[in-house]
PAGU-785131 format. One line per field, with one value per residue: residue number from 1; x, y, z of N, C-alpha, C, O in turn. Coordinates in steps of 0.001 Angstrom, whole numbers, plus 500000, padded with zeros to 6 digits. Atoms other than C-alpha are relative to their C-alpha. Layout:
! residues N
resi [NUM ...]
n_east [X ...]
n_north [Y ...]
n_up [Z ...]
ca_east [X ...]
ca_north [Y ...]
ca_up [Z ...]
c_east [X ...]
c_north [Y ...]
c_up [Z ...]
o_east [X ...]
o_north [Y ...]
o_up [Z ...]
//
This chain:
! residues 309
resi [1 2 3 4 5 6 7 8 9 10 11 12 13 14 15 16 17 18 19 20 21 22 23 24 25 26 27 28 29 30 31 32 33 34 35 36 37 38 39 40 41 42 43 44 45 46 47 48 49 50 51 52 53 54 55 56 57 58 59 60 61 62 63 64 65 66 67 68 69 70 71 72 73 74 75 76 77 78 79 80 81 82 83 84 85 86 87 88 89 90 91 92 93 94 95 96 97 98 99 100 101 102 103 104 105 106 107 108 109 110 111 112 113 114 115 116 117 118 119 120 121 122 123 124 125 126 127 128 129 130 131 132 133 134 135 136 137 138 139 140 141 142 143 144 145 146 147 148 149 150 151 152 153 154 155 156 157 158 159 160 161 162 163 164 165 166 167 168 169 170 171 172 173 174 175 176 177 178 179 180 181 182 183 184 185 186 187 188 189 190 191 192 193 194 195 196 197 198 199 200 201 202 203 204 205 206 207 208 209 210 211 212 213 214 215 216 217 218 219 220 221 222 223 224 225 226 227 228 229 230 231 232 233 234 235 236 237 238 239 240 241 242 243 244 245 246 247 248 249 250 251 252 253 254 255 256 257 258 259 260 261 262 263 264 265 266 267 268 269 270 271 272 273 274 275 276 277 278 279 280 281 282 283 284 285 286 287 288 289 290 291 292 293 294 295 296 297 298 299 300 301 302 303 304 305 306 307 308 309]
n_east [500310 498939 499815 501290 500227 499046 500652 501542 499450 499092 500547 501559 501029 498788 500640 500120 499036 498449 499901 500035 498458 498891 500256 500048 501404 501162 500395 500841 498930 499891 501208 500256 499295 500541 500915 499795 499662 501095 500514 499224 500020 499280 501197 499133 501767 499696 500865 500566 500104 498928 498747 500755 499027 499546 499456 500371 500612 500044 501548 500772 499275 498568 499703 499407 497783 499795 499477 501317 500279 498577 498529 499798 499698 498465 498845 499321 499083 498682 499479 499441 498719 498696 500078 499210 498741 499737 499215 499310 499521 500764 500978 500708 500984 501388 500862 500525 500736 501030 501090 501107 500942 500940 501026 500797 501041 501208 500299 499977 498694 498771 499830 499364 498660 499658 499994 498622 498723 499603 499564 499519 498767 498563 499163 498843 500414 499136 498857 500209 500982 501091 500838 500998 500082 501328 499453 499146 501202 500896 498485 499673 501224 499981 499161 500029 501252 499370 500838 499203 500199 500305 499351 499112 498490 499086 498260 498861 499961 501251 500793 500602 500418 500744 499668 501017 498619 500307 499081 499533 500103 499769 498851 499595 498343 499995 501094 500632 500341 500000 500848 499600 501164 500009 501358 500788 500342 498940 499643 498500 499794 499508 500286 500714 499767 501433 500582 500522 500649 501075 501353 499854 501589 500070 500665 501101 499531 498951 499070 499331 498770 499186 498940 499193 498397 499072 499715 501554 500594 499005 498855 500696 500146 498547 499066 500571 499548 498873 499432 500659 499296 500062 499261 498619 499821 499148 499205 499397 499552 499786 499500 501007 500662 501275 501339 500289 500428 501301 501508 500297 500303 501221 500565 500153 499036 499046 498498 499298 498968 498544 499097 500996 500125 500242 501062 500449 501249 500776 500963 500631 500490 500219 499167 498586 500338 499998 499073 499408 500846 499640 498407 500086 500451 499447 498941 498812 499113 500142 499451 500681 499322 500886 499698 499195 501135 500425 498247 500713 501473 500051 499438 500723 501040 498989 500257 501474 500391 498905 500066 501138 499490]
n_north [498881 498901 499211 499786 498838 499033 499799 498942 498431 500017 500126 499213 500924 501027 501632 500970 501007 499771 500120 501032 500925 499381 500527 501675 500575 500269 498399 500194 499768 498762 499463 500043 498683 498433 499780 499932 498925 499581 499798 499255 498617 499536 500204 500313 500292 501073 499860 501200 500267 500721 498742 499683 499752 499584 498706 499625 498459 499441 500490 499653 500266 500223 501236 499654 500128 499371 498192 499123 498924 499082 500597 499895 498712 499567 500880 499521 498407 500176 500823 498631 498919 500603 500330 499296 499685 499501 500697 500572 501340 501050 499492 501181 500791 499175 499988 501277 500105 499371 500318 501060 499220 499039 500761 500603 498452 499268 498555 498919 499697 499548 498575 499344 499781 498930 498753 499756 499672 498963 498812 500099 499171 500192 498750 499672 500495 500743 499499 500496 499822 500806 500878 500243 501174 501088 500209 500837 501117 500395 500557 500864 501082 500425 500868 501561 500754 500408 499082 498960 498951 498367 498381 498681 499840 498892 500330 499329 499114 499626 500506 500552 501266 501286 501274 501719 500605 501571 499719 501097 499609 498582 500231 499206 499898 499095 499550 499675 501304 500717 500923 501078 500671 500304 499025 500760 499236 499832 501111 500538 499941 498637 500024 498740 499192 499931 498476 499330 500487 499812 500646 501608 500553 501045 500324 501165 500713 501493 500388 500902 499337 499750 500059 499390 499993 499855 500901 499332 498482 499040 500334 499626 498492 499679 500165 499133 498750 500023 499463 498860 498737 499118 498943 500286 500914 500116 501209 499994 501113 499541 501098 501314 500970 499846 500538 498829 498318 500227 500290 498358 499798 500845 500131 498580 499939 501206 500327 501042 500246 499918 500593 500500 498991 498882 500050 499378 499837 499231 499658 499195 498830 498403 499100 500714 500085 501363 501236 499515 500514 501318 499941 498987 500848 501120 500202 500823 499284 500253 499242 499827 500213 499305 499078 499072 499243 500561 499335 498809 500273 500216 498788 498634 500238 500099 498943 499635 500335 499787 498762 500262 500183]
n_up [499977 500513 501747 501354 499930 500182 501205 500263 499655 501174 501655 500146 500499 499653 500476 499099 500728 500187 498273 499449 500595 499137 498431 500156 499490 501267 500073 499034 498981 500253 499763 498569 499109 500504 499100 498921 500150 499731 498381 499109 500068 501481 500979 501405 500765 500830 501785 500379 501657 500850 499505 498787 499339 498546 500499 498762 500187 498936 499081 499297 498569 500670 499477 498963 499994 498297 500397 499806 501212 499947 500249 501355 500871 499481 500819 501713 499992 499656 501121 501125 499927 500177 501365 500474 500048 498996 499355 501230 500012 499646 500914 500719 499127 500256 501466 499738 498689 500156 501469 499776 499046 500692 500682 498658 498927 500100 500568 498782 499490 501056 499906 498870 500477 501051 499381 498885 501064 501048 499785 499040 500739 499079 499781 501014 501285 500356 501362 501241 500657 499727 500898 499305 499820 501049 501003 499376 499658 500864 500904 499196 500341 501334 500204 499694 500823 501448 500841 501075 499019 500672 499453 500677 499864 500431 500497 499495 501210 499909 500952 499279 501187 499325 499775 499836 499585 498568 498886 499623 499243 498933 499266 499241 499941 499314 499871 501172 500584 501300 500208 501327 500796 501035 500366 501194 501464 500769 499949 499356 498775 499670 498273 499445 498179 499564 499570 501479 500482 499460 500314 500024 499880 500552 501309 499834 501215 499870 500748 499746 499932 501039 499098 499616 500599 498976 499378 499539 500365 499242 500790 500939 500124 500189 501347 500558 499443 500425 501593 500730 499945 499173 500205 499257 499524 498598 499647 498805 499078 498533 498958 499018 500752 501158 499584 499227 500916 500550 499242 500233 501146 500133 501973 500499 500643 500313 499313 500330 499148 500714 499553 498825 499385 501079 501037 500567 500158 501278 499978 500996 499047 500794 499303 499188 498788 499590 500134 499468 498811 499842 500021 498938 499062 499716 498897 500552 500621 501301 500903 501080 501082 500868 500897 499137 499527 498793 499091 499470 499134 498565 499127 499851 498566 499139 498596 499317 498430 499491 499113 498765 498971]
ca_east [500234 502974 504115 500777 500331 503880 502991 499681 501939 504116 501822 498444 496769 498155 496579 495195 497104 500445 499920 499408 502832 504495 503254 503618 499967 496535 494250 491899 494513 495016 491336 491538 494283 492786 489806 491642 493526 490374 489307 492463 491119 493117 490714 491807 488908 489163 487938 486081 486556 489171 491317 489955 492746 493759 494224 494986 492885 493028 490562 488067 490447 494147 494985 495842 499964 499097 499298 496394 495486 498280 500969 500251 500244 503473 504962 504192 505183 508247 509012 508387 510965 513707 512498 513708 517098 516600 518331 521156 521656 518013 516182 515575 514167 511841 510520 509968 508372 506159 504527 503390 501880 500346 498527 496958 495884 492497 491252 490775 494062 495879 494637 495728 499440 499197 498017 500956 503402 502432 502133 504809 508760 511919 513962 517035 516289 518400 521793 520223 517296 513815 511837 508403 507557 504349 506369 508691 505649 503916 507651 508063 504620 504943 508410 507329 503991 506047 503850 504731 504787 503862 505778 507365 511078 513095 516933 520279 519228 515932 514054 510906 509425 506623 507965 506752 509240 509120 510445 513087 514220 514985 518412 519529 523044 523892 521103 519986 517453 517272 515129 516475 514153 513502 512124 509755 509574 513488 514247 517186 517819 518128 518265 516205 516811 513543 513533 513506 510532 506840 503461 504232 501277 500880 499476 497655 499975 502000 505191 508025 511090 513761 517474 519709 522807 524751 525823 522665 520787 523315 526092 524185 523404 527219 528280 525800 526905 530407 530297 528145 530267 531686 533837 536818 538460 540175 542991 544581 547200 547143 548613 546248 545049 542604 539979 540255 539705 536898 534388 534828 534286 531353 530180 531061 534512 537586 539997 542671 545488 549411 550830 549751 549613 548578 546107 544661 541638 539788 536911 534355 533119 531393 532912 535971 534241 533528 536520 538404 535941 536810 540657 540089 538424 540788 543251 546288 549072 548320 549449 547342 547964 545343 543632 545529 542650 542099 546218 544400 541091 542518 545437 542763 540315 543988 544417 541226 541183 544617 543706 540529 542564]
ca_north [499983 502342 501845 502031 505359 506537 506068 507870 510761 510402 510477 512511 509651 505919 502799 500199 497655 499831 500171 496873 495478 498128 496711 492811 492300 491202 494341 492427 493069 496404 497227 496067 498421 501475 500853 500683 503731 505250 503976 505632 509141 509220 510304 508296 508260 505375 505295 501915 500340 498830 502333 502483 503765 505451 509042 510290 514253 516572 515845 517446 517078 516050 512437 511226 512122 513509 517119 519734 522514 524901 522494 521663 525108 525931 522956 524124 527869 526371 523902 527197 529206 526323 525838 529017 528768 530181 527042 525910 522210 520931 523010 520247 518201 521041 521121 517589 517409 520464 519246 516313 518469 520892 518010 516824 520148 521126 524221 526167 525609 526157 529627 530078 529267 531497 534400 533754 533287 536532 538811 538074 539515 537910 540388 539804 539443 536723 537555 535859 536293 535217 532621 532214 528888 527714 528339 525691 523405 523387 522974 520103 518150 518294 516718 513882 513437 513221 515927 518435 522272 525972 529287 532410 533024 535985 535106 536779 539572 539984 538745 537132 533486 530830 527671 523974 521785 517907 518807 516596 517771 520992 521600 523873 525411 528115 530197 529976 527325 525177 523701 520476 520276 518570 521775 520501 523337 523597 519575 519580 519756 523036 524371 527494 530023 529428 533024 534420 531908 532775 531598 527711 525944 522116 520977 517696 516232 512811 511959 509484 510624 511048 509988 512780 513311 513393 511485 513369 516553 518540 517400 518665 522140 522411 521267 523887 526739 526042 526681 529716 532854 534847 537794 536113 533135 532693 530331 529900 527783 527206 525527 522924 519740 519286 517415 520166 523389 521129 521049 525063 525315 522585 523154 526847 525904 523003 521812 519753 518075 519522 517768 516076 519251 521719 522213 523926 526019 527210 529311 530991 534166 537694 539309 538826 538964 535251 533431 536437 535078 531690 532165 534538 531413 528712 529652 528626 530766 530860 532382 533989 532690 534674 537013 540224 541997 539522 540637 544189 543275 541503 544222 546913 544957 543910 547366 548315 546030 546631 550371 549236 547481]
ca_up [500277 500502 497206 495559 497384 496695 492857 493105 494522 491548 488785 487616 486170 486529 483648 485856 483805 483960 487922 488767 486657 488676 491993 490495 491873 489942 489245 492105 494444 493114 493654 497154 498186 496415 498919 501746 500847 500762 504276 505433 504123 500506 497718 494834 491791 489442 485721 484744 481137 479117 479308 483061 485897 489182 489858 493736 494092 496194 499146 501280 504265 504473 504663 507776 508378 511965 510763 511895 509210 510952 510733 507172 505858 508282 505993 502491 503188 504540 501624 499285 500835 500861 497149 496729 497787 501359 502517 500325 499497 499926 496725 494617 497445 498115 494913 495082 498570 497645 494330 496683 499479 497185 495272 498971 500228 500128 498362 501825 502758 499558 499705 502939 501812 498769 500915 503434 500269 498611 501132 503502 502645 503965 505994 503795 500335 498487 495956 493230 490846 492113 490966 491705 493808 491833 488897 490323 491358 488110 486188 488761 487960 484270 484448 486902 484731 481234 480084 477391 479119 477255 478243 477615 477315 477675 475936 477234 474262 475622 473081 474358 472519 473120 473999 473520 475604 477139 480365 481989 484621 487423 488477 491105 490603 492919 493467 490045 488744 485272 483548 480785 478456 475141 472673 470357 467811 467559 468003 470377 474051 475634 479318 480412 483596 485354 486680 482821 482125 482607 482665 482423 481509 481373 478086 479243 475872 477206 475872 475952 477248 475177 476290 477655 475671 479278 482071 484184 484208 486770 483853 481171 482492 483369 479690 478323 480688 480085 475999 476388 475390 478241 478856 480503 480770 484196 484447 487855 489579 492906 495724 497083 496373 493536 495809 498356 495717 494025 497137 496766 493074 492873 488734 488703 487220 486106 488711 487216 489578 488418 491039 494836 496385 493358 490608 488033 488070 484895 484776 482341 483972 482623 485958 488074 491447 491910 490603 493139 496146 495773 495137 498499 500604 499299 501847 499504 497548 493631 490532 487869 484655 482677 482136 483041 484112 486702 488385 487962 489940 492726 493428 493295 496066 497823 498665 499578 502089 503033 504026 505625 507882]
c_east [500788 500593 499117 499739 501500 499917 499201 500697 500929 499534 498899 499195 501214 498990 499878 500884 501588 500706 500073 501411 500903 499775 500621 498414 498961 499228 499102 500377 499949 498634 499852 500650 499752 498922 500356 500768 498937 499244 500616 499772 500607 498980 500788 498846 501025 498645 499907 500495 501354 501230 500022 501657 499682 500205 499878 499315 500203 498855 499507 500845 501662 500149 500782 501789 500063 500349 498378 500297 501345 501327 500200 500189 501156 500981 500279 500477 501543 500764 500114 500831 501107 499976 500903 501145 500423 500861 500959 500159 498568 499069 499287 499167 498890 499260 499098 498462 498557 498949 499228 499122 498934 499043 499071 499226 498746 499817 500490 501128 501130 499557 500684 501458 500402 499986 501185 501291 500098 499801 500990 501820 501152 501028 501313 500035 501657 500953 499594 498740 498741 498844 498724 499607 499101 500381 500959 498664 499406 500751 500266 499218 500293 501443 499735 498800 500476 499058 500640 499464 500289 500776 500708 501089 500380 501319 500623 499373 498787 498695 498912 499152 499501 500915 499134 501153 499433 500738 500356 500256 500427 501522 500099 501132 499850 498551 499035 499189 499600 499461 500989 498781 500418 499231 499725 500067 501407 500847 501442 499289 500222 499957 499172 499982 498456 499482 500054 498690 498626 498738 500027 498307 500075 498995 499095 500799 501133 500976 501042 501189 500952 501260 500724 501315 501024 499678 498529 500109 501175 501281 499634 500152 501711 500823 499543 500165 501244 500520 498884 501223 500046 501263 501479 500380 500896 500725 501049 500979 500194 500369 499413 499584 499046 498960 499734 499081 498819 498603 499824 499818 498635 500281 500607 501735 500972 500988 501015 501457 501367 500438 499267 499522 499754 499167 499967 498687 499851 498628 499394 499227 499868 500949 501258 499653 499828 501168 501379 499372 500762 501755 500636 500429 500710 500818 501515 500563 499452 500600 499094 500628 499476 498493 500992 499001 499423 501184 499212 499380 500707 501337 499381 499343 501305 500276 499081 499859 501469 499896 498730 500817 500654]
c_north [501333 500416 500333 501805 500695 500119 501025 501205 500185 500443 500502 498508 498271 498896 498974 498987 500246 500024 498580 499224 501009 499558 498766 499798 499860 501319 499088 500484 501641 500930 500014 501066 501102 499752 499996 501273 501190 500170 500861 501800 500605 500219 499736 499515 498821 500152 498512 499456 499326 500797 500662 500453 500482 501305 500913 501696 500503 499849 501289 500634 499209 498607 499974 499800 500581 501252 500739 501013 500861 499589 499502 501113 500523 498750 500281 501399 499524 499314 501107 500901 499109 499793 501266 500807 500635 498798 498874 498459 499456 500711 499080 499115 500753 500068 498589 499681 500754 499843 499044 500375 500758 499120 499449 501089 500108 501095 501056 500012 500252 501503 500803 500027 500812 501170 500440 500515 501372 501475 500025 500589 499781 501487 500390 499040 499239 500540 499484 500224 499394 499302 499379 498305 499294 500102 498486 499039 499754 499272 498296 498835 499632 498973 498666 499816 500084 500697 501653 501542 500819 500719 500722 500159 501027 499705 501148 501159 500860 500037 498572 499051 499495 498899 498825 499208 498633 500486 498671 500122 501518 499870 501338 500440 501738 500852 500298 498535 499708 499222 499219 499581 499420 501370 499470 500540 499649 498185 500047 500258 501382 500395 501675 500547 499663 501685 500851 498759 500332 499416 498913 499497 498415 499366 498958 499086 498953 499869 499376 500437 499684 499549 501001 499588 500535 499270 500178 501453 501048 500347 500909 501619 500546 500208 501404 501638 500294 500739 501120 501267 500912 501121 499822 498461 499864 498454 500166 498840 499935 498710 499430 498856 499815 499368 501454 501008 499139 500079 501770 500034 499390 500131 501648 499925 498388 500375 499044 499723 500336 499109 499689 501167 501408 499819 501109 500959 500716 500389 501036 501159 501567 500969 499449 499642 498764 498756 501184 499525 498766 499758 500646 498681 498722 500168 499543 501141 499347 500844 500042 499955 501049 500476 501225 500684 499218 500853 501341 499846 499944 501197 500960 499506 499752 501396 500885 499209 500259 501718 499873 499189 500649]
c_up [499693 498726 499147 500425 499753 498468 499769 499813 498930 498492 499984 500374 499692 498824 501259 499791 500573 501809 500473 499733 500733 501215 499903 500764 498969 500521 501184 501082 500242 500711 501573 501066 499705 501100 501306 500152 500192 501075 500517 499663 498532 498875 499046 498970 499057 499052 499739 497834 499972 499993 501585 500776 501348 500047 501618 499716 501031 501029 500858 501436 499659 500468 501608 500342 501233 500031 500051 498675 500150 499630 498529 499090 500387 498464 498549 500141 500087 498995 498714 499967 499848 498823 499612 500227 501099 501089 499012 500471 499830 498450 499340 500679 500616 499564 500070 501058 499570 499329 500689 500681 499177 499750 501080 500335 499755 499588 501155 500474 498951 499994 500787 499827 499082 500693 500913 498846 499574 501095 501411 499209 500990 500232 499549 498796 499424 498774 498949 499180 500783 499377 500928 500195 498994 498798 499822 500164 498363 499094 500170 499848 498970 499789 500746 499308 498370 499034 499309 500551 498878 500863 499500 500461 499815 500147 501105 499205 500241 499103 500527 498906 500653 500019 500131 500229 500409 501092 500557 501339 500673 500726 500309 500218 500583 500786 499054 499692 498403 499640 498272 499494 498411 498875 499036 498290 499344 499780 500476 501395 500376 501605 499945 501248 500093 500181 498380 499152 500654 499692 499307 500011 499446 498698 499938 499101 501019 499110 500482 500097 499321 501007 499899 499562 501291 500877 500836 499630 500523 498665 498553 500361 500014 498764 499319 500347 499284 498641 499797 499854 501026 499708 500512 500269 500893 499809 501426 500071 501087 500599 500641 499070 499416 500764 500719 499489 499616 500828 499957 498539 499594 498392 499726 499499 499810 500998 499360 500764 498827 500979 501200 500682 499014 499164 499083 499751 498712 500320 498893 500543 498914 501188 501104 501661 500530 500312 501516 501855 500184 500131 501589 501141 500075 501107 499421 499029 498492 499178 499157 498902 498917 500639 500709 500715 501244 501277 500296 500962 501126 500379 499918 501189 501083 500646 500136 501271 500925 500938 500645 500796 500916]
o_east [500635 500755 499312 499539 501471 500025 499380 500552 501403 500103 498296 498693 502393 498013 500791 501602 502371 501790 501014 501952 502081 500783 501362 498514 499149 499453 499044 499570 499626 498719 499288 500264 500245 499233 499463 500674 499212 498595 500032 500504 500453 498273 501734 498050 502244 497450 500958 500589 502058 502353 500540 502659 498656 500698 498847 499641 500418 497691 500251 500575 502086 499895 501474 502555 501151 501194 497413 501326 502188 502250 501331 500766 501822 501967 501305 501496 502411 501945 501042 501189 502019 501093 501945 501392 501588 501300 500588 500349 498684 498100 498070 498133 497822 498145 497886 497301 497475 497807 498072 497979 497725 497969 498025 498051 498755 500625 501456 501415 502302 500538 501261 501970 501546 501002 501644 502004 501196 500109 500597 501889 501476 501426 501841 500275 502787 500434 500411 498035 499038 498039 498749 499589 499366 499663 501042 498439 499268 500417 500532 499691 500619 501341 500126 498568 499534 498759 501372 498262 501171 500938 501393 501246 500164 501850 500021 499189 498535 497710 499364 498747 499847 501719 498099 502078 498348 501902 499645 499468 500637 501840 499786 501688 499087 497977 498055 499766 499079 499485 501456 497970 501511 498016 500543 500049 501525 501825 502420 498099 500952 499412 499424 499589 497675 498478 499292 498788 498603 498592 499505 497306 500442 497796 498212 500590 502147 500672 501169 501731 500843 501158 501007 502028 501783 498571 497629 500918 501693 501763 500521 500878 502199 501742 500417 499946 501366 501467 498376 501904 499043 501910 502342 499606 502027 500210 501878 500710 500883 500231 499638 499408 498046 497917 498903 497974 497819 497473 498705 498702 497860 501294 500514 502256 500470 501678 500543 502299 501442 500977 498098 498359 500207 498793 500752 498022 500671 497924 500107 498157 500630 501772 501513 500372 500271 501316 502320 500059 501616 502303 501792 501491 500630 500933 502287 499688 499145 501219 498562 501633 500272 497965 501551 499387 498590 500912 498856 499964 500781 501115 500128 499452 501093 500192 499353 499393 501409 500395 498501 500469 501052]
o_north [502162 501483 500867 502624 501922 501308 501986 501992 501320 500821 500329 498045 498157 498441 498808 498616 499412 499779 498422 498478 500681 499746 498437 498733 500319 501975 500134 501007 502271 501935 500896 501628 501961 500635 500218 501758 502153 501159 501695 502646 501764 499244 500409 498615 498667 500432 497876 500093 498995 500339 501750 500258 500142 501764 501530 502207 499824 499832 502263 501633 498804 498376 500820 498837 500918 501751 500375 501003 501025 500233 499503 501016 501123 498979 500241 501653 499952 499636 501211 501584 499687 499456 501140 501980 501032 499096 497839 498058 498355 499988 498920 498697 500179 500149 498458 499372 500169 500217 498834 499971 500608 499296 498973 501180 499936 501867 501818 501047 500541 502240 501876 501104 501266 501862 501560 501518 501888 502621 500642 500904 500435 502354 501491 497837 499631 501131 499741 500618 498310 499803 498753 497520 498320 499423 497864 498507 498558 498238 497503 497704 498449 497964 497606 498615 500004 500323 502544 501594 500545 500338 500427 500072 501487 499643 501869 501847 501953 500769 497464 499506 499425 498936 498669 499137 498508 500789 497666 499539 502396 498980 502258 499970 502611 500354 501030 497455 500628 498134 499821 498727 499678 501533 498963 500006 499155 498112 499690 500511 502013 499622 502451 499883 499708 502278 501818 498674 500295 498854 498938 499722 498207 499222 498927 497913 499495 500067 499572 500832 498515 499621 501192 498663 501476 498733 499354 502148 501822 501469 501542 502388 501330 501008 502170 502599 501155 501508 501341 501472 501596 501198 500700 497786 499961 497348 501075 497789 500827 497536 499609 498865 500122 499572 502279 501331 499628 500043 502278 500154 500096 499690 502073 501040 497375 501392 497917 500614 499867 498209 500071 501024 502480 498646 502044 500495 501557 499606 501909 500696 502077 501797 498305 498879 498686 497858 500512 499656 498670 498988 500508 498476 497954 499165 498963 501858 498161 501767 498970 500629 501585 499718 501048 500814 499724 501553 501593 500197 500893 501798 501930 500233 500227 501660 502086 499587 500279 502001 500654 499832 500062]
o_up [498795 498133 498055 499528 499856 498171 499021 498877 498979 497468 501044 501398 499358 499420 502067 500719 501028 502338 501251 500549 500868 501896 500829 501373 497842 501537 501831 501850 501249 501416 502221 502091 500436 501899 502124 501279 500908 501415 501208 500178 498148 498620 498636 499239 498980 499152 499832 496785 500926 500199 501837 500087 501938 499016 501884 498645 502036 500629 500970 502104 498577 501650 502174 500324 501700 500774 499379 497998 499268 499132 498044 498007 499543 497763 497870 499499 499326 498869 497913 499008 499256 498431 498967 499947 501137 502200 498458 501619 499292 498219 499435 500157 500826 500078 500241 500794 499512 499598 500321 500464 499351 500325 500638 500691 498536 500104 501108 501074 499192 499899 500604 500131 499109 500622 501137 498810 499363 500769 502402 498021 501981 499455 499704 498689 499718 497826 498064 500110 501286 498593 501988 499247 498289 498065 498763 499076 498106 498514 499267 499961 498877 499090 500258 499445 497581 497900 499740 500810 498064 502023 498521 501679 498694 501256 501901 500209 499734 499201 500814 497836 501832 499088 500779 499421 500977 500828 500570 502084 499835 501516 499554 501210 500170 501755 499190 499818 497773 500214 497305 499852 497906 498989 498269 497181 498223 499035 499818 501579 499611 502393 499023 502207 499143 499786 498369 497928 501885 498606 498192 500692 498289 498938 499081 499413 501460 497934 501691 499065 498953 502232 498716 499950 501056 500843 500671 499016 499719 498503 497981 499730 499200 498586 498913 499609 498413 498477 498698 500858 501233 498664 500524 500948 500416 499645 501413 499489 501583 500257 501838 497852 500064 500144 500337 499922 500142 500342 500031 499047 498948 497848 498574 499503 500298 501069 499510 500653 497691 500335 501228 501061 499415 499172 499239 498825 498345 500958 498397 500937 498092 500797 501481 502306 501676 501142 501937 502868 501066 500920 501989 501728 501034 501811 500185 498544 498369 499709 498866 498673 498146 501453 501791 501877 501996 502253 501447 501987 501907 501430 500047 502177 502199 501846 500131 502346 502154 502028 501568 501786 501922]
//
């Protein structure tokens, strides 16, 4: 029953035959387990016939999760906050959890969550672009359900276009969200910054997921961003083991070992403040190979710090 509930929470509609196959049970056993879930308070709709199936709907009351209304609202609001990057490292997990929670919240509680989210402002604004958690939820549901998604997208040069995509995954990178998707009209894999994306709408059209041309979605985003033309190519030799520096650089650059206790850092950036921050936090000696502008920038910043001290 727990496996059945988990599957119902990760798909909008399950054909009965497919659901029985996933669970390895007979259609009769499946019907009995669905009836038990209903007895526990989970609103499961059933469609009879050859193409019949099951779907978990938002109910008039919460399922028995030992949560009262106030606790349920608090969880949903907290997940929305975490999904926006308030807590580093759990953004993607928060979106998945938020998708499940919102799906089973009754309408009266959804309205309370929306009001709290709309009319509250964090005391310390984030340093990244703001992303609408409702948009994240819609996109996550479309990824989960293999459902085509339509939205408006503004490119780097300010051009706005309509897009129809087959969404694959959401990837959190720093304080930015990226959607990895197959662009139906351009016949290619693309990455979309979610903060440049507006009015996402699930079309109801299902698709068969394609094979991603990368090890995983995070690797795909990293490779695509690395190929985007940038203003500076930064190359620095650092007197630190590659494994230690990689923990700080993460996906923002490439670290290659040049010896047991030395490595070379390569980054493609539009501004020099981020490489300067990484080098300062590395706590190791380093030598700038290129560009010359980075040497000038570090000297200017260093002199400012000396004057302040």
